[in-house]
C-alpha positions as CSV (number, residue, x, y, z in Angstrom):
1,X,102.1,108.6,100.7
2,X,101.7,111.6,102.9
3,X,101.8,115.0,101.1
4,X,104.4,117.4,102.4
5,X,103.4,121.0,102.2
6,X,105.5,124.1,101.5
7,X,108.3,124.9,104.0
8,X,106.7,127.3,106.6
9,X,110.0,129.0,107.5
10,X,110.7,129.7,103.8
11,X,107.2,131.1,103.3
12,X,107.6,133.4,106.3
13,X,110.8,135.0,104.8
14,X,108.4,137.2,102.8
15,X,107.4,140.0,105.2
16,X,103.9,140.2,103.7
17,X,103.3,136.4,104.2
18,X,104.7,136.8,107.8
19,X,102.1,139.5,108.4
20,X,99.4,137.3,107.1
21,X,100.6,134.6,109.4
22,X,100.3,136.9,112.4
23,X,96.6,137.3,111.7
24,X,96.9,141.1,111.4
25,X,94.8,143.0,108.9
26,X,97.0,143.3,105.8
27,X,96.9,145.1,102.4
28,X,98.9,144.4,99.3
29,X,98.4,146.7,96.3
30,X,100.3,146.0,93.1
31,X,101.9,149.1,91.7
32,X,103.0,147.3,88.6
33,X,100.6,145.1,86.8
34,X,100.7,143.7,83.3
35,X,98.3,145.6,81.0
36,X,94.9,144.0,81.0
37,X,94.7,143.5,77.3
38,X,98.0,141.5,77.3
39,X,97.0,139.5,80.3
40,X,93.7,138.6,78.7
41,X,95.5,137.7,75.4
42,X,97.8,135.3,77.3
43,X,94.9,133.6,79.1
44,X,94.1,130.1,78.0
45,X,90.4,130.5,78.7
46,X,88.1,130.0,75.7
47,X,87.4,133.2,73.9
48,X,83.7,132.8,73.9
49,X,83.4,131.6,77.4
50,X,81.5,134.5,78.9
51,X,79.2,135.1,75.9
52,X,78.2,131.5,75.9
53,X,77.2,131.8,79.5
54,X,75.3,135.0,78.9
55,X,73.3,133.3,76.1
56,X,72.5,130.3,78.2
57,X,71.0,132.6,80.9
58,X,68.9,134.2,78.2
59,X,67.7,130.9,76.9
60,X,66.5,129.9,80.3
61,X,65.1,133.3,81.3
62,X,61.5,132.3,80.4
63,X,61.8,129.2,82.5
64,X,63.0,131.2,85.5
65,X,60.1,133.6,85.0
66,X,57.7,130.7,85.0
67,X,59.1,128.9,88.0
68,X,60.3,131.7,90.3
69,X,57.9,134.5,90.9
70,X,60.6,136.9,92.1
71,X,62.3,136.8,88.7
72,X,59.2,138.0,86.7
73,X,59.9,141.7,87.0
74,X,63.2,141.1,85.3
75,X,61.8,138.7,82.7
76,X,63.7,135.8,84.2
77,X,67.1,137.5,84.2
78,X,69.0,136.8,87.4
79,X,70.4,140.2,88.4
80,X,70.9,142.4,91.4
81,X,70.6,146.2,91.8
82,X,73.4,148.7,92.1
83,X,72.8,151.2,94.9
84,X,74.6,154.4,95.9
85,X,75.5,154.3,99.6
86,X,75.9,157.9,100.8
87,X,75.0,157.3,104.4
88,X,77.4,154.3,104.6
89,X,80.1,156.4,103.0
90,X,79.6,159.3,105.5
91,X,79.6,156.9,108.5
92,X,82.8,155.1,107.3
93,X,84.5,158.4,106.8
94,X,83.7,159.2,110.4
95,X,84.9,155.8,111.7
96,X,88.0,155.8,109.6
97,X,88.7,159.5,110.2
98,X,89.4,160.0,106.5
99,X,87.4,161.4,103.6
100,X,86.8,159.1,100.6
101,X,87.2,160.9,97.2
102,X,84.5,159.9,94.8
103,X,81.3,157.9,95.3
104,X,80.6,154.7,97.2
105,X,78.3,152.1,95.7
106,X,77.1,148.6,96.7
107,X,76.4,145.9,94.2
108,X,73.6,144.1,96.0
109,X,74.2,140.4,95.2
110,X,72.6,139.7,98.6
111,X,69.3,140.5,96.7
112,X,69.9,138.1,93.7
113,X,66.7,136.2,93.1
114,X,66.1,132.6,94.2
115,X,69.2,132.0,96.4
116,X,70.3,135.5,97.5
117,X,74.0,135.5,97.0
118,X,76.8,136.0,94.5
119,X,77.0,132.2,94.2
120,X,73.7,132.2,92.4
121,X,75.4,133.4,89.2
122,X,78.0,130.6,88.9
123,X,76.0,127.9,90.5
124,X,72.9,128.5,88.4
125,X,75.0,128.6,85.2
126,X,76.6,125.3,85.9
127,X,73.3,123.6,86.7
128,X,71.8,125.0,83.4
129,X,74.8,123.7,81.5
130,X,74.5,120.3,83.0
131,X,70.7,120.2,82.3
132,X,71.4,121.0,78.6
133,X,74.1,118.4,78.4
134,X,71.8,115.7,79.8
135,X,69.1,116.7,77.3
136,X,71.5,116.6,74.4
137,X,73.0,113.2,75.4
138,X,69.9,111.3,76.7
139,X,67.2,112.9,74.6
140,X,68.8,113.8,71.2
141,X,65.4,114.4,69.6
142,X,64.8,117.2,72.1
143,X,68.2,118.8,71.6
144,X,68.2,122.4,70.4
145,X,64.6,123.0,71.5
146,X,65.5,125.1,74.5
147,X,63.9,124.9,78.0
148,X,60.5,124.1,76.7
149,X,61.5,120.5,76.3
150,X,61.5,120.3,80.1
151,X,57.8,119.8,79.8
152,X,58.4,116.5,78.0
153,X,57.8,113.6,80.4
154,X,60.8,111.6,78.9
155,X,63.1,114.6,79.7
156,X,61.8,115.0,83.3
157,X,62.2,111.2,83.9
158,X,65.8,111.4,82.6
159,X,66.6,114.3,84.8
160,X,65.3,112.4,87.9
161,X,67.8,109.6,87.1
162,X,70.8,111.9,87.0
163,X,72.6,113.5,90.0
164,X,74.6,116.6,90.8
165,X,76.9,117.1,93.8
166,X,78.9,119.9,95.3
167,X,81.1,120.7,98.2
168,X,80.3,124.0,99.8
169,X,80.7,126.3,102.8
170,X,77.1,127.3,102.3
171,X,76.0,129.7,99.6
172,X,77.2,127.7,96.6
173,X,75.4,124.7,98.1
174,X,72.2,126.7,98.4
175,X,72.5,127.9,94.7
176,X,73.2,124.4,93.3
177,X,70.8,122.7,95.6
178,X,67.8,124.9,95.2
179,X,68.0,125.0,91.4
180,X,68.9,121.4,90.9
181,X,66.0,120.3,93.0
182,X,63.7,122.4,90.9
183,X,64.8,120.5,87.8
184,X,64.3,117.2,89.6
185,X,67.9,116.2,89.7
186,X,69.2,114.0,92.5
187,X,71.1,116.6,94.5
188,X,73.8,116.1,97.2
189,X,75.6,118.9,99.0
190,X,78.6,118.1,101.1
191,X,79.2,120.7,103.8
192,X,81.6,121.2,106.7
193,X,79.9,120.7,110.1
194,X,80.4,124.4,111.0
195,X,78.4,125.7,108.0
196,X,75.3,127.6,109.0
197,X,72.6,125.1,110.2
198,X,69.7,127.1,108.6
199,X,71.3,126.6,105.1
200,X,71.5,122.9,105.7
201,X,67.9,122.9,106.9
202,X,66.6,124.9,103.9
203,X,68.3,122.5,101.5
204,X,66.9,119.4,103.3
205,X,63.4,121.0,103.2
206,X,63.7,121.1,99.4
207,X,64.6,117.5,99.1
208,X,68.4,117.9,98.9
209,X,70.7,115.4,100.6
210,X,73.1,117.3,102.8
211,X,76.1,115.3,104.1
212,X,78.2,116.9,106.8
213,X,81.9,116.5,107.2
214,X,84.3,117.4,110.1
215,X,87.0,119.8,108.9
216,X,87.0,122.7,106.5
217,X,85.7,123.5,103.0
218,X,88.5,121.4,101.4
219,X,87.4,118.3,103.3
220,X,83.8,118.7,102.0
221,X,85.0,119.2,98.5
222,X,87.2,116.1,98.5
223,X,84.4,114.0,99.9
224,X,82.0,115.3,97.3
225,X,84.4,114.7,94.5
226,X,85.1,111.1,95.6
227,X,81.4,110.3,96.0
228,X,80.6,111.7,92.5
229,X,83.4,109.8,90.8
230,X,81.9,106.6,92.1
231,X,78.6,107.4,90.4
232,X,78.7,107.8,86.6
233,X,75.3,109.4,86.6
234,X,76.3,112.2,89.0
235,X,78.0,115.5,87.9
236,X,80.4,117.1,90.5
237,X,80.5,120.9,90.6
238,X,84.1,121.6,91.5
239,X,84.3,125.0,93.1
240,X,88.1,124.9,92.9
241,X,88.4,124.5,89.1
242,X,85.1,124.8,87.3
243,X,85.1,126.9,84.1
244,X,81.3,126.8,84.1
245,X,81.0,128.4,87.5
246,X,83.7,130.9,86.5
247,X,81.8,131.8,83.3
248,X,78.5,132.3,85.2
249,X,80.2,134.8,87.6
250,X,81.8,136.7,84.7
251,X,78.5,137.5,83.1
252,X,78.0,140.0,85.9
253,X,80.6,142.4,84.4
254,X,78.6,143.4,81.4
255,X,75.5,143.7,83.5
256,X,77.3,146.1,85.8
257,X,78.5,148.1,82.8
258,X,74.9,148.4,81.7
259,X,73.8,149.6,85.1
260,X,76.5,152.2,85.3
261,X,75.6,153.5,81.9
262,X,71.9,153.7,82.8
263,X,72.9,155.8,85.8
264,X,75.0,158.0,83.5
265,X,78.2,156.9,85.3
266,X,81.2,157.0,83.0
267,X,84.4,155.0,83.6
268,X,87.6,156.2,82.1
269,X,90.9,158.0,82.7
270,X,89.3,160.7,84.8
271,X,86.8,158.5,86.5
272,X,88.4,155.1,87.6
273,X,86.3,152.3,88.8
274,X,87.3,150.3,91.9
275,X,85.5,147.1,92.7
276,X,86.0,145.3,96.0
277,X,85.2,141.6,95.9
278,X,84.8,139.3,98.9
279,X,86.9,136.2,98.2
280,X,86.8,132.6,99.4
281,X,88.1,129.9,97.0
282,X,88.3,132.6,94.3
283,X,85.8,131.5,91.7
284,X,83.2,134.2,92.2
285,X,85.5,137.2,92.5
286,X,87.9,135.7,89.9
287,X,85.1,135.4,87.3
288,X,83.8,138.9,88.0
289,X,87.3,140.4,87.8
290,X,88.0,138.6,84.5
291,X,84.7,140.0,83.0
292,X,85.4,143.5,84.3
293,X,88.8,143.6,82.8
294,X,87.4,142.5,79.5
295,X,84.9,145.4,79.6
296,X,86.9,148.2,81.3
297,X,90.5,147.3,80.8
298,X,93.0,149.5,82.7
299,X,90.2,151.7,84.0
300,X,88.9,149.1,86.5
301,X,90.8,148.2,89.6
302,X,89.8,144.8,91.2
303,X,90.5,144.4,94.9
304,X,89.9,141.0,96.6
305,X,88.9,141.1,100.3
306,X,89.5,138.0,102.6
307,X,89.2,137.2,106.3
308,X,92.4,137.6,108.3
309,X,92.1,133.9,109.2
310,X,91.6,132.7,105.7
311,X,93.6,134.8,103.2
312,X,94.0,131.9,100.8
313,X,94.0,133.8,97.5
314,X,96.4,136.5,98.6
315,X,98.7,133.8,99.9
316,X,98.4,131.7,96.7
317,X,99.1,134.6,94.3
318,X,101.8,136.2,96.5
319,X,103.8,133.0,96.7
320,X,102.9,131.8,93.2
321,X,102.0,128.4,94.6
322,X,98.2,128.8,94.2
323,X,96.5,125.6,95.3
324,X,99.7,124.1,96.4
325,X,99.7,126.3,99.5
326,X,97.1,126.6,102.2
327,X,96.6,129.1,105.1
328,X,97.2,126.2,107.5
329,X,100.7,126.1,106.1
330,X,101.4,129.4,107.7
331,X,99.6,128.6,111.0
332,X,96.2,130.0,110.3
333,X,93.0,128.1,111.0
334,X,90.9,129.1,108.0
335,X,87.8,129.4,110.3
336,X,86.0,132.6,110.2
337,X,82.6,134.1,111.0
338,X,82.3,134.8,107.3
339,X,81.4,131.2,106.5
340,X,81.2,131.8,102.8
341,X,84.9,132.9,102.8
342,X,86.2,130.1,105.1
343,X,88.5,128.6,102.6
344,X,92.1,127.4,103.3
345,X,93.3,126.6,99.8
346,X,92.7,128.8,96.8
347,X,91.6,127.9,93.3
348,X,94.5,127.2,90.9
349,X,92.3,128.1,88.0
350,X,91.7,131.6,89.3
351,X,95.2,132.0,90.5
352,X,96.8,131.1,87.2
353,X,94.3,132.7,84.9
354,X,93.2,135.8,86.8
355,X,96.0,136.3,89.3
356,X,97.7,138.8,87.0
357,X,94.6,140.9,86.7
358,X,94.0,141.4,90.4
359,X,95.1,144.9,91.4
360,X,95.2,144.3,95.2
361,X,94.2,142.3,98.2
362,X,93.0,143.3,101.7
363,X,92.3,141.1,104.7
364,X,89.6,141.9,107.2
365,X,89.2,140.8,110.8
366,X,86.1,139.0,111.9
367,X,85.3,141.7,114.4
368,X,85.4,144.3,111.6
369,X,83.1,142.3,109.4
370,X,80.7,141.8,112.3
371,X,80.7,145.5,113.1
372,X,80.0,146.4,109.4
373,X,76.9,144.2,109.5
374,X,75.6,146.6,112.1
375,X,76.8,149.6,110.3
376,X,75.1,148.7,107.0
377,X,71.9,148.1,108.9
378,X,72.1,151.4,110.7
379,X,73.1,153.6,107.8
380,X,71.3,152.0,104.8
381,X,68.8,149.6,106.3
382,X,70.4,146.7,104.5
383,X,70.7,143.3,106.2
384,X,73.6,141.2,105.1
385,X,75.8,138.3,106.2
386,X,79.3,139.1,107.6
387,X,81.0,137.9,104.4
388,X,79.0,140.5,102.4
389,X,80.8,143.3,104.3
390,X,84.4,142.2,103.6
391,X,84.9,144.8,100.8
392,X,83.6,147.8,102.6
393,X,86.9,148.8,104.2
394,X,88.6,148.4,100.8
395,X,88.3,152.0,99.6
396,X,89.9,153.4,102.7
397,X,92.8,150.9,102.5
398,X,93.4,152.0,98.9
399,X,93.6,155.6,100.0
400,X,96.2,154.7,102.7
401,X,98.6,153.6,100.0
402,X,99.8,156.7,98.1
403,X,102.6,154.7,96.5
404,X,100.0,152.5,94.8
405,X,98.0,155.5,93.6
406,X,101.1,157.2,92.3
407,X,102.3,154.2,90.5
408,X,99.0,153.8,88.7
409,X,98.8,157.5,87.9
410,X,95.8,158.1,90.1
411,X,96.2,161.7,91.2
412,X,93.8,163.8,93.3
413,X,91.7,164.8,90.3
414,X,91.2,161.2,89.1
415,X,90.3,160.0,92.6
416,X,87.8,162.8,93.0
417,X,85.9,161.2,90.0
418,X,86.4,157.7,91.2
419,X,83.5,155.2,91.7
420,X,84.0,152.6,94.5
421,X,81.7,149.5,94.1
422,X,81.6,147.2,97.1
423,X,80.3,143.8,96.0
424,X,77.9,142.2,98.4
425,X,77.4,138.4,98.8
426,X,74.5,137.0,100.8
427,X,71.9,138.0,103.4
428,X,68.4,138.1,102.0
429,X,67.7,134.5,102.9
430,X,69.1,134.6,106.4
431,X,66.3,133.8,109.0
432,X,65.2,136.7,111.1
433,X,66.5,135.2,114.4
434,X,69.9,134.6,112.8
435,X,70.0,138.1,111.4
436,X,69.1,139.5,114.8
437,X,72.1,137.6,116.2
438,X,74.4,139.1,113.5
439,X,73.2,142.6,114.2
440,X,73.7,142.2,118.0
441,X,77.2,140.8,117.5
442,X,77.8,143.8,115.2
443,X,76.8,146.3,117.7
444,X,79.1,144.7,120.3
445,X,82.0,144.8,117.8
446,X,81.7,148.5,116.9
447,X,84.5,149.4,119.3
448,X,86.9,147.5,116.9
449,X,87.0,150.7,114.7
450,X,88.4,152.7,117.6
451,X,91.3,150.3,118.2
């Protein structure tokens, strides 16, 4: 039976949804939001979910340090730096013709070790959890001994018999593929045909099977899910509903808190924290936002940034339909230069569990993201993918909405002490010729800021 989607005309009765459908850059900040503590109490997520993930990363840290040289300086902990961005802030103030109270920071997940994107957090965690489960089920004598059992030939033979599969726009596939291959798992990544060729080539070079599908991210996910269900020895990583991915992403929150503390940055009533998170299906930003609200409560404001052509999470939360609505239902293509954010249908898990914790949403045109690639390169010398820039415009969008600031009690004094953290995604693994292309496109798109 053919599935009938939501009625488009009825969806467009909402002026904000109509604006999304037009493809215009849009902002939606929620002046009223349930207190974080109450929203977290009502969540049905397991109480120890994030701590369990944090401990799993710690157990495997010696293994990472042994297998991946770039993790040795951090003793095997997968983490990215937090950088002040004064030159970027000054340039953006000039382009936006508006001063930004407070300080601008960038959380450099484009520099995360091994796979160079925010997806490393969740993807790595799920692979580690799967590996532990395989050891516990197939090699009970080795259970509880930690990563050192991976040196046991019986364990390595068992891992080679087992498989892991994922549907991905690119960066999650890289994270799952690179780490799973290192463990010897049979690894399959299902990707849409328009995902970046270099990502597919890199995976194939590591022995990962890459299967391409016409259509968007959703098509790749469905194909991967169906193939894994037909193989009882294969685990499917479901980006749309995985608690394991979500938990891995959420670990970042306490790490960020530690970095801020080390930099003597306080977060409180007189110094609010704004975090701008690029969003695709929603798992990465949803996990981070969940963790941040646990740590900082009302003092952190989480803003999701999406492409104008793929605002799936804003649409899902605004309508309350979550995964039952797609951007195609309002006439958008879901195709964007920010391939990691090219998602038409959002995660129901994130929408239902975290939707009430999201303070606002912004959409960003492809041309602006391209221009921002060039701007980050010119001002800070950082080379990132277009998707990594989605949150950069966020602070200026917030300042354009005085009603939101007033509703949240954020007066001039509070905003003067604000800290704006733009969360990056990927970039460090992009081939030099591909990056040169991004930078050239960005220079050509700079005029977008004057429109």
